[in-house]
C-alpha positions in Angstrom: 220.5 49.2 77.9 217.6 49.5 74.9 217.4 46.9 72.3 216.2 47.2 68.8 215.7 44.2 66.9 215.6 44.8 63.1 214.4 41.8 60.9 213.9 41.1 57.3 212.8 37.8 55.3 214.3 35.7 52.9 217.9 37.6 52.7 220.3 35.1 53.3 223.9 37.3 52.9 222.5 39.1 49.8 223.3 43.1 51.3 226.2 45.2 50.9 228.3 44.6 53.9 228.9 41.2 52.9 230.1 42.6 49.4 227.4 41.9 47.2 226.3 44.4 44.5 223.2 44.7 46.5 223.4 48.5 47.7 222.1 48.5 51.3 223.9 51.9 52.3 222.1 52.0 55.8 222.8 48.5 56.9 226.5 49.2 55.3 227.1 52.1 57.8 225.5 50.2 60.7 228.3 47.1 60.0 231.1 49.7 59.9 229.9 50.9 63.6 229.6 47.6 64.7 230.6 44.1 63.8 229.6 41.9 60.8 229.6 38.5 61.6 230.6 36.5 58.2 230.2 33.2 59.4 227.0 33.6 61.1 224.0 30.7 60.3 220.3 30.4 60.9 219.3 27.2 63.1 216.9 26.4 60.6 216.0 27.9 56.7 212.9 28.4 57.2 210.7 31.1 58.5 209.0 30.0 61.7 211.9 27.9 63.4 214.6 30.0 62.6 212.7 33.2 64.3 211.5 30.8 67.0 215.3 29.6 67.6 216.5 32.9 67.6 214.3 34.0 69.8 214.1 31.4 72.4 217.8 30.2 72.4 217.1 27.0 71.3 217.1 24.6 68.3 213.4 24.3 66.8 212.8 21.1 67.6 213.8 21.6 71.2 211.3 25.2 71.3 208.4 23.0 69.4 208.1 24.5 66.2 208.8 22.0 64.1 206.8 24.0 61.1 205.5 27.4 60.2 203.0 29.5 62.9 200.6 30.1 60.4 199.8 26.1 59.6 199.3 25.8 63.0 202.9 25.1 64.7 203.8 26.9 67.9 206.2 27.1 70.7 205.7 24.8 73.6 206.3 27.7 76.1 205.9 30.9 75.2 207.3 32.2 78.4 211.0 31.5 76.9 210.4 34.0 74.3 213.0 36.8 74.4 210.0 39.4 74.8 208.7 37.5 77.7 212.0 37.1 79.4 212.8 40.7 78.8 209.6 42.0 80.1 210.0 39.8 83.4 213.4 42.0 83.3 211.8 45.2 83.6 212.0 46.2 79.8 209.1 48.1 78.0 208.2 45.2 74.7 207.1 46.5 71.9 206.5 44.8 68.1 205.7 46.5 65.0 205.5 44.7 61.7 206.1 41.1 61.2 206.4 38.4 63.8 206.5 34.3 62.6 206.5 32.6 65.8 203.0 32.7 66.9 200.0 32.0 65.0 198.6 34.6 67.0 200.6 37.9 68.1 198.7 38.1 71.5 200.2 34.7 72.5 203.6 36.0 72.4 202.5 38.9 75.1 204.3 42.3 74.1 203.4 45.2 76.2 202.6 47.3 73.0 202.2 45.8 69.0 202.5 49.5 66.8 199.9 48.4 64.4 198.9 50.5 61.7 195.3 49.5 62.0 194.9 49.2 65.6 192.8 51.9 67.0 193.8 51.4 70.8 197.3 52.6 69.7 195.7 56.3 69.6 195.8 58.7 66.4 199.7 59.6 67.2 200.8 55.7 66.3 198.2 55.5 63.1 198.0 55.9 59.9 195.1 55.9 57.3 194.1 54.0 54.3 196.3 51.0 55.0 194.2 48.8 53.2 195.8 47.0 50.1 198.9 48.4 50.5 202.4 47.2 48.8 204.6 45.2 50.6 207.3 47.9 49.9 204.6 50.9 51.5 203.8 49.0 54.5 207.4 48.2 55.3 207.7 51.9 55.5 204.6 53.1 57.2 205.9 50.4 59.8 208.9 52.1 60.3 207.8 55.5 60.3 205.4 54.1 63.2 209.0 52.6 65.2 210.1 56.5 64.7 207.4 58.1 66.4 208.1 55.4 69.0 211.3 56.5 69.7 210.3 60.0 69.4 207.8 59.4 72.3 209.7 56.9 74.7 210.8 58.4 77.6 214.2 57.0 78.5 213.2 56.1 81.8 212.2 52.4 81.4 214.6 50.2 78.8 212.7 48.7 75.9 212.7 45.9 73.6 211.8 46.8 70.2 211.5 44.3 67.5 210.9 45.6 64.1 209.9 43.3 61.3 209.8 43.6 57.7 207.6 41.5 54.9 210.4 42.4 52.5 212.5 40.5 51.0 209.6 38.1 50.6 207.9 36.8 47.8 206.0 38.7 45.7 209.4 40.9 44.3 208.4 44.1 43.1 208.1 44.6 39.5 211.2 46.1 38.0 210.9 50.2 38.1 214.0 51.0 36.1 216.6 51.6 38.7 218.2 48.0 38.6 219.0 46.8 35.1 219.0 43.1 34.9 221.2 42.8 32.1 223.8 43.7 34.5 223.0 41.7 37.2 224.9 38.4 38.3 222.4 35.9 39.8 223.4 34.2 43.0 226.0 31.2 42.9 222.9 28.4 42.8 221.2 29.0 40.3 221.9 29.4 36.4 222.7 32.8 34.4 219.7 33.1 32.4 217.5 36.1 31.4 214.8 35.2 34.2 217.3 34.7 36.8 218.8 37.7 36.5 215.4 39.5 36.5 214.5 37.7 39.3 217.2 38.8 41.2 217.2 42.5 39.8 213.6 42.3 41.1 215.2 41.1 45.1 217.5 44.1 45.0 214.6 46.0 44.8 213.3 44.5 47.5 216.5 45.1 49.3 216.6 48.6 49.1 213.4 49.0 50.5 214.3 47.1 53.4 217.1 49.3 53.5 215.2 52.1 53.6 213.1 50.9 56.1 216.3 50.1 58.7 217.4 53.3 58.0 214.5 55.4 59.1 214.7 53.4 62.6 218.5 53.8 63.1 218.0 57.7 62.3 215.4 57.6 64.7 217.9 56.4 67.6 220.1 59.1 66.8 217.9 62.2 66.4 215.7 61.4 69.4 218.7 60.2 72.0 218.7 56.3 72.0 222.0 56.0 70.0 224.1 55.9 73.2 222.2 53.6 75.1 220.9 51.1 72.9 222.1 47.8 71.3 220.9 47.4 67.7 220.9 44.3 66.1 219.9 43.1 62.5 219.6 39.9 60.6 217.3 37.5 58.5 215.8 34.2 58.8 217.7 32.6 56.3 218.7 32.5 52.7 216.7 33.9 49.7 213.4 32.3 48.4 215.2 30.6 45.4 215.7 27.1 44.5 218.8 25.4 46.7 218.7 28.6 49.1 215.4 28.6 51.4 214.6 25.5 53.1 218.1 23.8 51.8 220.7 22.9 54.6 223.6 24.3 52.4 225.0 27.5 53.2 223.0 29.2 50.5 219.9 28.3 53.0 221.4 28.5 56.5 223.7 31.7 55.8 222.5 34.8 57.2 223.6 38.6 57.5 224.0 39.0 61.3 225.0 42.8 62.3 225.6 43.8 66.0 226.2 47.4 67.1 226.0 48.4 70.7 227.5 51.8 72.7 231.4 51.8 73.1 231.6 48.9 71.3 235.7 48.0 71.4 235.9 46.2 68.0 233.4 48.3 65.9 234.2 48.6 61.8 235.5 45.0 61.8 234.2 42.0 60.6 234.3 38.7 62.6 235.0 35.0 61.0 234.1 33.0 63.2 231.1 30.7 63.3 228.2 32.3 64.9 224.4 30.7 65.1 221.3 32.5 66.0 221.3 30.2 69.0 224.0 32.6 70.0 221.9 36.0 70.2 219.8 35.2 73.0 222.7 34.4 75.7 224.9 37.7 73.8 222.5 40.1 74.2 222.0 39.5 78.1 225.7 39.2 78.3 225.9 43.1 76.8 222.6 44.0 79.2 223.8 42.8 82.4 221.3 40.3 82.4 221.4 36.8 83.8 221.1 34.6 81.0 218.1 32.1 81.6 219.0 28.4 82.3 217.2 27.2 79.0 219.4 28.5 76.5 221.7 26.3 74.3 223.7 28.5 72.7 227.1 30.8 73.6 227.5 34.3 74.1 229.7 35.8 71.7 230.5 38.8 73.9 234.4 37.7 74.0 234.7 37.7 70.3 233.1 41.5 70.3 235.6 42.4 72.8 238.4 40.6 70.7 239.5 38.3 73.3 238.4 35.2 71.6 238.7 33.7 68.2 235.9 30.9 68.5 233.1 30.8 70.2 232.1 27.2 69.2 233.2 24.4 66.9 230.3 23.8 65.4 226.6 24.9 64.1 223.5 22.9 63.6 220.5 23.4 61.6 217.6 21.7 60.7 214.5 21.0 58.6 211.0 19.2 59.4 208.3 20.7 57.6 208.2 23.4 55.5 205.3 23.8 53.1 205.8 19.8 53.0 207.3 17.1 55.0 211.2 17.1 54.7 213.0 15.6 57.8 217.0 16.8 57.5 219.5 17.8 60.0 223.2 18.9 59.5 226.5 20.1 61.5 229.0 22.1 59.7 232.4 23.1 60.9 235.0 25.4 59.8 235.8 23.0 57.2 233.3 20.4 56.6 229.1 20.3 56.3 227.2 16.9 57.0 224.0 16.4 56.6 221.2 13.7 56.9 218.1 13.0 55.6 215.4 10.5 57.1 212.9 8.3 57.0 213.3 8.0 53.0 212.7 11.4 52.1 215.3 11.9 49.5 213.4 13.8 46.5 213.7 17.0 45.9 210.4 18.4 47.3 208.8 21.1 44.9 206.1 22.5 47.6 209.0 23.7 49.4 210.3 26.0 47.0 209.0 28.9 46.6 207.2 30.1 43.4 209.5 32.1 40.9 211.1 32.5 37.8 214.4 30.7 39.2 212.1 27.8 39.8 210.5 27.4 36.5 213.9 27.6 34.7 214.8 24.9 36.9 211.8 23.1 36.3 212.0 23.1 32.7 215.6 21.7 32.7 214.2 18.8 34.9 216.9 19.9 37.6 213.8 19.5 40.3 213.1 15.9 39.9 216.8 14.7 41.5 217.3 12.6 44.4 219.1 13.6 46.7 221.6 11.4 49.0 221.0 9.8 52.6 224.1 11.3 54.0 226.0 14.0 52.4 229.6 15.3 53.2 231.0 18.4 52.0 234.2 20.3 52.2 233.3 23.9 52.5 236.7 25.1 51.8 237.1 23.6 48.7 233.6 23.5 47.5 231.7 26.3 48.8 229.1 25.5 46.5 228.4 22.3 48.0 228.2 20.2 44.9 230.7 17.1 45.4 229.3 14.9 48.2 232.1 13.0 49.6 229.9 11.1 52.3 230.9 7.3 50.0 234.2 8.2 49.3 236.3 6.1 51.8 239.0 8.2 52.7 236.6 10.6 53.9 235.0 7.9 56.2 236.4 9.0 59.4 235.4 12.4 58.8 231.8 11.4 58.1 231.5 9.2 60.8 232.5 11.6 63.1 230.5 14.2 62.0 227.5 11.7 62.1 228.0 10.8 65.5 228.2 14.7 66.6 224.9 15.3 65.0 223.2 12.4 66.8 224.9 13.0 69.8 223.4 17.0 69.6 220.0 15.6 68.3 219.7 13.2 71.6 221.0 16.0 74.0 218.5 18.6 73.0 215.5 16.5 72.7 215.1 16.3 69.4 211.9 14.0 68.4 213.5 13.0 65.1 216.0 10.9 66.7 213.4 9.0 68.6 211.4 7.9 65.4 209.3 9.6 62.6 207.7 12.7 63.6 204.2 13.1 64.3 202.8 16.3 63.1 200.6 18.2 65.6 197.2 18.1 65.5 195.6 21.0 63.6 198.9 21.9 61.9 198.5 21.8 58.1 200.6 20.8 55.8 201.5 20.1 51.4 201.6 16.1 50.5 205.1 16.1 49.1 204.4 15.7 45.8 202.7 19.1 45.6 204.6 21.3 42.6 202.7 24.4 42.6 200.2 26.8 44.5 197.5 25.7 42.1 198.4 21.5 42.5 198.3 22.2 46.4 196.9 19.0 48.3 196.9 19.5 52.0 196.8 16.3 55.0 
């Protein structure tokens, strides 16, 4: 079967299929035609490590992506990228829009890149006047390029199409009157203020653009005869680009939308509450497409869940942060009941450089809420405390839970070759990161 991978930046679960007042009717229709995973988690709440983990089927530290690709981090082996693997299985591999797994797209090795500015593609797959496009128009034009590709695809060779959007990354669009911030509720880690309401209203407009772009691609699959022979995956890399979300190991940072639809799906139109990791996507696609899984995968296929045969694919999910803009080494394990977070090497300050500039960030800084120290160990009961506010790690009656989860985390780090388990991490030569005290782009100080 063909595989279409549709992905956004920084959307978390804030789309309509997850019950939020963010109208995304195209994604809602996709969810109703497939499966919506309510407890899906990113392997890392930062852009490149998250995407690298999904597309290699291995933890970010295992595949080498400890930081951001555009800052000089990269995979150990690009042969383990999903596009390269599928190419070896006879797929025609195509990228349109964003990738964030390599400093240069050619390192990944797609057969074709649908680029608005690439003269090698011929006029039929190009649009003029692409300089200085806004984020919305760039994504919409890329969606139309995908539609043209799908119109031309013969059906003789299976294809893998990765359609990556810039939205809902910052900078969000200015309010255009379609969303009234006076009637918007900000996401739960943030206070309800004029500034955070307007910030989230602008996110909602960006999400509307992303939904429209997804709809163009989904309509093209149906119009051009590919719908009945195509697996469609929609997801994002991590939580919203707001404080206590993106770059945070709480659920507001690692919780992601994950929608999967494939032909003749027996459980279509249902929600799945089992724990699922982005690491499970690669093996699942192999199973659905009838391909033998490569030996390096660390995740588990969720095909049994999709067929209603099994209640859980895994007992826990793991996640990590090493570098985003600045160094912030931490690891986490989450079960259906508890979350355990460990911070390393004394880096317990809140790192403002790792929080995108935004009105929401300004609100917290005004109240001195980004100067807080965080514990080296944190344990949360995610059933009784879903906002992860009450740290149980130092309470005697939760000592056994803390100890067991700490052991599980350490075992996973050792089994997957996490260099953090051996001592301080070493920044790769040539990688560029901020010093941790940096507060804003104007104060950036690199090392």
